[in-house]
C-alpha positions as a Markdown table, in Angstrom:
| # | Residue | x | y | z |
|---|---|---|---|---|
| 1 | Met | -15.9 | -36.5 | 18.4 |
| 2 | Thr | -19.5 | -36.6 | 18.3 |
| 3 | Ser | -22.3 | -34.6 | 19.7 |
| 4 | Thr | -23.1 | -37.3 | 22.0 |
| 5 | Asn | -19.7 | -38.2 | 22.6 |
| 6 | Gln | -18.5 | -35.0 | 24.2 |
| 7 | Lys | -21.6 | -34.8 | 26.5 |
| 8 | Gln | -21.6 | -37.9 | 28.0 |
| 9 | Glu | -17.8 | -37.1 | 28.6 |
| 10 | Ile | -19.0 | -34.1 | 30.4 |
| 11 | Leu | -21.4 | -35.9 | 32.2 |
| 12 | Lys | -17.9 | -38.3 | 33.2 |
| 13 | Thr | -16.3 | -35.1 | 34.3 |
| 14 | Leu | -18.7 | -33.7 | 36.1 |
| 15 | Ser | -19.4 | -37.0 | 38.4 |
| 16 | Ser | -16.0 | -36.8 | 39.4 |
| 17 | Leu | -16.0 | -33.3 | 40.8 |
| 18 | Asp | -16.3 | -32.8 | 45.0 |
| 19 | Ser | -19.0 | -30.8 | 45.9 |
| 20 | Ile | -16.8 | -27.7 | 45.8 |
| 21 | Gln | -15.6 | -27.9 | 42.7 |
| 22 | Ala | -19.0 | -28.6 | 41.4 |
| 23 | Glu | -20.4 | -25.6 | 42.8 |
| 24 | Lys | -17.9 | -23.4 | 41.5 |
| 25 | Val | -18.6 | -24.9 | 37.8 |
| 26 | Leu | -22.5 | -24.1 | 38.8 |
| 27 | Asp | -21.7 | -20.3 | 39.6 |
| 28 | Phe | -19.5 | -19.9 | 36.2 |
| 29 | Met | -22.7 | -21.3 | 34.2 |
| 30 | Lys | -25.4 | -19.0 | 35.8 |
| 31 | Gly | -22.4 | -16.1 | 35.2 |
| 32 | Leu | -22.5 | -17.1 | 31.7 |
| 33 | Lys | -26.4 | -17.1 | 31.2 |
| 34 | Lys | -26.0 | -13.9 | 33.0 |
| 35 | Ser | -23.8 | -12.3 | 30.8 |
| 36 | Asn | -26.2 | -13.8 | 27.5 |
| 37 | Ser | -28.7 | -12.4 | 28.2 |
| 38 | Ser | -27.4 | -9.1 | 29.7 |
| 39 | Glu | -25.6 | -8.9 | 25.9 |
| 40 | Arg | -29.5 | -9.8 | 24.4 |
| 41 | His | -31.1 | -6.7 | 26.3 |
| 42 | Tyr | -28.2 | -4.7 | 24.9 |
| 43 | Glu | -28.6 | -5.6 | 21.4 |
| 44 | Thr | -32.5 | -4.8 | 21.6 |
| 45 | Ile | -31.8 | -2.1 | 23.0 |
| 46 | Lys | -29.1 | -0.4 | 20.3 |
| 47 | Arg | -31.6 | -1.9 | 17.7 |
| 48 | Gln | -34.4 | -0.2 | 18.9 |
| 49 | Ala | -32.1 | 3.0 | 19.6 |
| 50 | Met | -30.8 | 2.9 | 16.0 |
| 51 | Lys | -34.0 | 2.5 | 14.5 |
| 52 | Glu | -35.0 | 5.8 | 16.2 |
| 53 | Ile | -32.6 | 7.8 | 15.4 |
| 54 | Ser | -33.2 | 6.7 | 11.6 |
| 55 | Gln | -36.9 | 7.9 | 11.8 |
| 56 | Ala | -35.3 | 11.1 | 13.4 |
| 57 | Leu | -33.0 | 11.7 | 10.7 |
| 58 | Lys | -35.2 | 10.7 | 8.1 |
| 59 | Gly | -37.7 | 13.1 | 9.3 |
| 60 | Arg | -35.0 | 16.1 | 9.4 |
| 61 | Gln | -34.4 | 15.5 | 5.8 |
| 62 | Met | -37.8 | 15.6 | 5.1 |
| 63 | His | -38.2 | 19.3 | 7.1 |
| 64 | Ser | -35.3 | 20.3 | 5.3 |
| 65 | Ser | -36.5 | 20.2 | 2.0 |
| 66 | Phe | -39.2 | 22.1 | 1.9 |
C-alpha cells in the first residue's frame, strides 16, 4: 500500500468516527506530541550534561598530570 493510499484510508476511517471517538483520537495524538517533545527535551538536557561531564573530566586529568 502506498503512502497516499494509507493517508486516504486513515481519512476515511476518521470521517466515520462519531464526535466522542474523534475527541479520543485527538487527545491521543496530542499526548503523542507532548511525549515526543518531552523526549527531545530530555535528550537535549542529557547531551548537554554528558558534554559538561566530559569537559570536567578532561580538566581534572589535565590538573592531575602536573
